[in-house]
C-alpha positions in Angstrom: 29.5 218.1 199.8 32.5 219.2 197.7 35.2 217.3 195.9 37.9 218.1 193.3 36.7 220.1 190.3 35.7 218.0 187.3 37.3 219.1 184.0 34.2 218.4 181.9 35.4 220.7 179.1 38.5 218.6 178.5 36.4 215.4 178.7 34.0 216.7 176.1 36.8 217.7 173.7 38.2 214.2 173.9 34.8 212.6 173.4 34.1 214.7 170.3 37.3 213.4 168.7 36.1 209.8 169.2 34.0 209.0 166.1 33.5 205.4 167.1 32.1 206.4 170.5 29.8 209.0 169.0 28.3 206.7 166.3 27.8 203.9 168.9 26.0 206.2 171.3 23.8 207.9 168.7 22.8 204.5 167.3 21.8 203.3 170.8 20.0 206.5 171.5 17.9 206.4 168.3 16.9 202.8 169.1 15.9 203.8 172.7 13.8 206.8 171.6 12.0 204.8 169.0 11.0 202.1 171.5 9.9 204.7 174.1 7.8 206.5 171.5 6.0 203.3 170.6 5.4 202.4 174.2 4.2 205.8 175.2 1.8 206.0 172.2 -0.1 203.0 173.6 -1.1 205.0 176.7 -3.8 207.6 176.0 -3.5 209.0 179.5 0.3 209.4 179.4 0.3 213.1 180.3 -2.2 212.6 183.1 0.1 209.9 184.5 3.0 212.3 184.3 1.0 214.9 186.2 0.0 212.5 188.9 3.6 211.2 189.3 4.9 214.8 189.5 2.4 215.6 192.2 3.3 212.5 194.2 7.0 213.2 194.0 6.6 216.8 194.9 4.4 216.0 197.9 6.7 213.3 199.1 9.8 215.6 199.0 7.8 218.2 201.0 7.2 215.6 203.7 10.3 213.4 203.2 11.3 213.3 206.8 7.9 211.9 207.8 7.9 209.3 205.1 11.4 208.1 205.9 10.5 207.6 209.5 7.4 205.7 208.5 9.5 203.5 206.2 11.9 202.8 209.0 9.1 201.8 211.4 7.5 199.6 208.8 10.7 198.0 207.7 11.8 197.3 211.3 8.5 195.7 212.0 9.0 193.4 209.0 12.4 192.2 210.3 14.7 194.5 208.3 17.6 196.3 209.8 17.8 200.0 208.8 20.9 202.1 208.8 21.2 205.9 208.2 24.3 207.2 206.4 25.0 210.9 206.3 27.5 210.6 203.4 29.2 208.1 201.2 32.0 207.4 203.6 29.6 206.5 206.4 27.6 204.2 204.0 30.8 202.4 203.0 31.8 202.0 206.7 28.4 200.5 207.5 28.5 198.0 204.6 32.1 197.0 205.3 31.2 196.4 209.0 28.2 194.2 208.0 30.2 192.1 205.6 33.0 191.7 208.2 30.6 190.7 210.9 29.2 188.0 208.6 32.6 186.8 207.5 31.8 187.5 203.9 34.5 187.1 201.3 32.5 187.1 198.0 29.9 189.6 197.1 27.5 189.7 194.1 25.9 193.0 193.1 22.9 193.9 191.0 23.0 197.2 189.2 23.0 200.2 191.6 24.0 203.7 190.6 24.1 204.8 194.2 26.8 202.3 195.0 28.7 203.7 192.1 28.2 207.1 193.6 29.9 206.1 196.9 32.6 204.1 195.1 31.7 201.0 197.1 33.4 198.4 194.8 36.8 199.9 195.2 36.5 200.1 199.0 35.4 196.4 199.3 38.2 195.3 196.9 40.7 197.1 199.1 39.5 194.9 201.9 40.3 191.8 199.8 36.7 190.9 199.0 35.7 189.5 195.6 33.0 191.9 194.2 31.2 190.9 191.0 28.7 193.0 189.1 26.0 190.7 187.8 24.0 193.0 185.5 25.4 192.2 182.0 26.2 195.8 181.2 27.7 196.4 184.6 29.7 193.2 184.3 31.1 194.3 181.0 32.2 197.7 182.2 33.7 196.1 185.3 35.8 193.8 183.2 36.8 196.8 181.1 37.9 198.7 184.2 35.4 201.4 183.4 32.4 203.0 185.0 28.8 203.0 183.7 28.2 205.5 180.9 24.4 205.5 181.2 21.9 205.2 184.1 20.1 202.2 182.7 22.5 200.9 180.0 26.0 200.9 181.6 27.8 199.5 178.5 25.9 201.6 176.0 29.1 203.2 174.7 30.5 199.9 173.6 29.4 198.2 170.3 28.6 194.5 170.3 32.0 193.9 168.6 33.7 195.7 171.4 31.9 193.6 174.0 32.6 190.3 172.2 36.4 191.1 172.0 36.5 192.2 175.7 34.8 189.0 176.9 37.1 186.8 174.7 40.1 188.5 176.3 38.9 188.4 179.9 37.2 185.0 179.9 40.0 183.3 178.0 37.6 181.7 175.5 36.1 182.7 172.1 33.0 184.7 172.7 30.7 185.7 169.8 29.7 189.4 169.3 26.1 188.1 168.7 24.2 188.9 172.0 22.2 185.7 171.7 25.4 183.7 171.8 27.2 186.0 174.2 24.6 185.9 177.0 24.8 182.1 177.7 28.6 182.4 178.2 28.2 185.2 180.7 25.3 183.3 182.4 27.4 180.3 183.0 30.2 182.3 184.5 27.9 184.4 186.7 25.9 181.4 187.9 28.9 180.1 189.8 29.3 183.5 191.4 25.7 183.6 192.5 25.9 180.1 194.1 29.1 180.8 196.0 28.4 184.3 197.2 28.4 185.2 200.9 26.4 188.4 200.4 24.3 190.2 197.8 24.2 194.0 197.4 21.5 195.8 195.5 20.1 199.2 194.9 16.4 200.2 195.3 14.1 201.6 192.7 11.3 202.4 195.2 11.0 202.2 199.0 7.3 202.1 200.1 6.8 203.9 203.4 3.4 202.4 204.1 4.6 198.8 204.1 8.4 199.0 204.5 8.8 197.2 201.2 11.7 197.7 198.8 11.0 197.4 195.1 13.7 196.4 192.6 13.1 196.6 188.8 15.2 194.7 186.3 15.2 192.7 183.0 17.8 190.0 183.6 16.9 188.2 186.8 20.4 189.0 188.3 18.9 191.2 191.0 16.6 188.5 192.1 19.4 186.0 192.3 21.7 188.5 194.2 19.0 189.2 196.8 17.7 185.7 197.4 20.6 183.2 197.1 23.2 184.7 199.5 22.4 184.6 203.3 22.9 188.4 203.6 21.2 191.1 201.5 22.3 194.7 201.8 20.1 197.2 199.9 21.6 200.7 199.4 19.3 203.6 198.4 19.2 207.3 198.3 16.7 208.8 200.7 14.7 210.3 197.8 13.6 206.8 196.6 10.8 206.6 199.2 7.2 206.7 198.0 4.2 207.0 200.3 1.9 204.0 199.5 1.9 200.7 197.8 -1.0 202.1 195.7 1.5 204.6 194.2 3.8 201.9 193.0 1.9 200.9 189.8 1.9 204.5 188.6 5.7 204.7 188.8 6.2 201.2 187.3 4.2 202.1 184.3 6.1 205.3 183.8 9.6 203.9 184.6 9.5 200.9 182.2 8.2 202.8 179.2 10.6 205.7 179.8 13.7 203.6 180.5 13.5 200.7 178.0 10.3 201.2 176.0 8.7 198.2 177.7 5.1 198.0 179.0 6.7 196.4 182.1 10.1 195.3 183.1 10.8 191.5 183.0 11.3 191.3 186.8 9.7 193.4 189.5 10.8 192.2 193.0 8.9 193.3 196.1 11.0 192.5 199.2 9.3 193.0 202.6 11.2 190.8 204.9 14.1 188.3 205.3 13.5 184.6 204.9 10.7 183.3 207.1 10.8 180.0 208.9 8.4 178.3 206.5 10.3 179.6 203.4 13.0 177.6 201.6 14.9 180.5 200.1 15.7 184.1 200.7 18.3 185.9 202.8 18.6 185.3 206.5 19.1 189.1 207.0 18.1 192.2 205.1 19.8 195.5 205.8 18.7 198.7 204.2 21.2 201.6 204.1 19.4 205.0 203.6 22.0 207.4 202.1 21.8 211.2 202.3 25.1 212.3 200.8 23.9 215.9 200.1 20.3 215.1 199.3 18.6 216.7 202.3 20.4 220.0 201.6 18.5 220.2 198.3 15.2 220.3 200.1 15.8 223.8 201.4 15.7 225.2 197.8 12.4 224.8 196.0 14.1 224.8 192.6 16.9 222.4 193.4 14.4 220.1 195.2 13.2 219.0 191.8 16.4 217.1 191.4 15.2 214.6 194.0 12.0 213.8 192.0 14.1 211.7 189.5 13.3 208.0 189.2 16.5 207.2 187.2 14.8 206.2 184.0 17.5 207.7 181.8 15.1 209.1 179.2 16.6 212.6 179.4 20.0 211.1 178.4 18.5 209.4 175.4 17.0 212.6 174.0 19.8 215.0 175.0 21.7 216.4 172.0 24.8 216.9 174.2 24.8 213.3 175.6 24.1 211.9 172.2 27.4 213.4 170.9 29.7 212.8 173.9 28.4 209.8 175.9 28.3 209.5 179.6 32.0 209.4 180.7 32.5 213.0 179.5 30.5 214.2 182.5 33.3 212.9 184.8 31.2 211.3 187.5 28.5 208.8 188.3 25.5 210.5 186.7 25.5 211.8 183.2 23.2 213.6 180.8 20.8 216.4 181.8 20.0 214.8 185.1 23.7 214.4 185.8 24.3 218.0 184.9 21.9 219.2 187.6 22.8 216.5 190.1 26.5 217.3 190.0 26.2 220.8 191.3 23.5 219.7 193.7 25.4 216.8 195.3 29.0 217.7 194.7 28.7 221.5 195.1 29.1 224.3 192.6 32.9 224.5 193.2 33.3 221.0 192.0 30.8 221.0 189.2 30.6 224.7 188.0 30.8 223.7 184.4 28.1 221.0 184.4 25.1 223.4 184.1 26.7 224.6 180.9 26.9 221.2 179.3 23.5 221.6 177.8 21.8 223.3 174.9 18.9 224.2 177.2 16.6 223.0 174.4 14.0 221.5 176.9 13.9 218.1 175.2 14.8 216.5 178.6 11.8 218.0 180.4 9.5 216.9 177.6 10.4 213.2 178.1 10.8 213.2 181.9 8.1 210.9 183.3 7.9 213.0 186.5 8.1 216.4 184.7 11.3 217.7 186.3 11.9 221.1 184.7 15.5 220.2 184.0 16.4 223.0 181.6 15.1 225.7 184.0 17.0 224.1 186.9 20.1 224.3 184.7 19.5 228.0 184.1 18.9 228.5 187.9 22.2 226.9 188.6 23.9 229.1 186.0 22.5 232.1 187.8 23.9 230.9 191.1 27.3 230.5 189.5 27.1 234.0 188.0 26.2 235.4 191.4 29.3 233.8 192.8 31.3 235.3 190.0 32.5 231.9 189.1 32.2 232.4 185.4 35.4 233.1 183.4 36.6 236.7 183.4 36.3 237.0 179.7 32.6 235.9 179.8 31.8 238.3 182.6 33.4 241.2 180.7 31.5 240.3 177.5 28.2 240.4 179.3 29.0 243.6 181.1 29.8 245.2 177.8 26.6 243.8 176.3 24.6 245.2 179.3 26.3 248.6 178.9 25.5 248.7 175.2 21.8 247.7 175.7 21.2 250.3 178.5 21.0 253.3 176.2 19.7 254.2 172.7 22.9 255.8 171.5 25.1 253.1 173.0 23.0 250.5 171.2 23.3 252.4 167.9 27.1 252.6 168.3 27.3 248.8 169.2 25.3 247.8 166.1 27.4 249.9 163.9 30.6 248.4 165.3 29.1 244.9 164.8 28.5 245.7 161.1 32.1 246.7 160.7 33.4 243.7 162.5 31.1 241.5 160.4 32.7 242.7 157.2 36.2 242.3 158.6 35.7 238.8 160.1 33.4 237.2 157.5 34.7 234.2 155.5 32.6 232.2 153.1 29.5 234.1 154.1 30.1 233.3 157.9 31.9 235.0 160.7 35.4 233.6 161.4 35.7 233.8 165.2 38.2 231.2 166.4 36.9 230.4 169.9 33.2 230.6 169.2 33.4 229.2 165.7 35.3 226.1 166.8 32.0 224.5 167.8 29.2 226.5 166.2 28.3 228.9 163.3 28.2 232.5 164.4 25.2 234.3 163.0 25.9 236.6 160.1 25.4 240.3 161.0 22.8 242.0 158.7 24.4 244.7 156.4 21.7 247.1 157.5 20.0 247.4 160.9 16.2 247.5 161.4 16.5 251.2 162.4 18.4 252.0 159.2 15.8 250.2 157.0 13.0 251.9 158.9 14.4 255.4 158.3 14.9 254.6 154.6 11.3 253.4 154.2 10.0 256.6 155.9 11.9 258.6 153.5 
């Protein structure tokens, strides 16, 4: 899958100039990491849980086709309708058709990154449907005309004062910036939307192959209302969200909640296995599950890239990433941001569209250290960089510099000449004890060249 190239370099430069954004994001990230550390410290077997989850995810991806077919069989026997979508356009067509067949005019949505990925809201709004995000963060960014800036905290880039001012403007009433006073106002507005909705659309955190059950994890109750009050429920999920057995679910729930929000368990965990039964008073009359590929199956052919599909969308890698902490999510230019977004973009959009994303990282490894399923994110980034280098997609100047470096390092005399030239250049370019190199120095300190090389010192010592 390919699309127009994303100018992530320009986005990052703009984000770095926004001090309000940077301070807001860093404050939120510090809070998230503190809560995660406290929650993880309570689990003595944390590393064993990560190992187990990594094994389950790896095994599942190796047998993904079998588990998807098992999920379809189980879901159909439960009374679900299952649809397969090769790409985002096909998924949108399926959803539009379902809504049209049911005469739906108003839709409520719980938080779903995969529907952001396929730009579902815009497509439905072009059809004249009313589409309302019901997760508080999603609702805020929808009112602001923005997209989510974080996987689990969509409005993380906005301060409470920003949100209060936005709600006051859009809801035409004075709304406090105090979250405790803000929430009841939004609750009142959204309650009317829930009660009048013709259809509810949700994402899926886990799809259990053994039982045909979909699991949705949340903290606000909006997903439960979106999936039980309207007569039609459409669940949209990437094919990688499948897990083999119901017995695997507690493992992932324990890891997900602590990694995402620093909780022992999310406030609401909904297990949906069928539409409303005759003896039941609530629940949707129909449940449709849309299984989206959109470039995912192609990743299975590469053992390194396959790791991308192990992700359970906790957002922990964003919270710890020094790059994300300084530029926020919108700088990445598409649905997924942070380290996982940096490897997902080339994987799902293609290297031509996202050739700069693997470089939006310090490759420090902090992301891999917090990943609950032990995705080796920084090494995937390096692997993607190698693919870009093989395609000669790197800038000409960069290629020439590394060719020159390789030439200098391939011989003893060449190396000696290169180090001597570096010493001379260091004396000419040094300012205030540091090297003054315009391009490189704009974002980092260039290391000071030693006045004497190791070989020179060694010869002096030997006499």
